[in-house]
C-alpha positions, 0 to 999 in steps of 0.5 A: 464526512471523510472516511479514514482507514488506519492500520498498523502492522509490524513485520519481520524486516527492517523498515527501510527494506519494507519501504524499498519492497513496496516501491520495487515492482519485482519485490512488490509482486513477489509479496502480493503474488500479482504483477505491479507497476510502481515507481518512486518518482512523483507522477509515476503510475501505480497499478496492481492486481490486474488493474483492480487498483490504480493510482499515482505516486504523489510523494516519497520521503525515502525511506520513511514515507509514501503517498499515493492517489489510489482507487479500485475498480469498485469506485464509481467514475464520479468518486474522487481518488482516495489518498494512501499514506504509508509511513515506515519506522523501525520496531525492534528488529522489525519494521512498522508500517502505519497506514492512513487511507483517506476518502475511500467511498462507502461502497468500497470501504469495508472491502478496502479495510479487509483487503489490506490484511488479505492482500498485503499484510498476510502475504507480506508476513508469509513472504518474509517467513520464507525469506 
C-alpha cells in the first residue's frame, strides 16, 4: 500500500514568494540553515542537509506547483524514490503550502512526517519573522 503524507501550512509571505524561495538555493538555504542544490528545470538535481536528502525536480508550474523525486539517507538502496508535490496558493495576506509526499518507506515515514515541521515549517516561520 502506498504511503501518503499530507500537510498544510500557512506562512506569513505571499505564495509566489514562498514558491520562489523554495526553488532559489540561496533563499532555501537561508530558510533551512543548510546548503541546498536545487533548480526549477525538469531534471535539475536536488540535495539538502549535506546530502541527507536528494532527488530531482520533475516538474514545475510557476508559481504554483513543484514536483520532485525525493529520498533520504534512511531509504534502503532497494527503495524507490518518493514523490514530493508542493502546491502554493494565496491565503489572506500570506501563502499556503499544501504538501503531498508519496511512497516514503516505512522505516523513514515518521521521521519524514516530523521532519517537515522540524526542518522546514518551523525554520520558515522563524525566517519570515526576522525578515
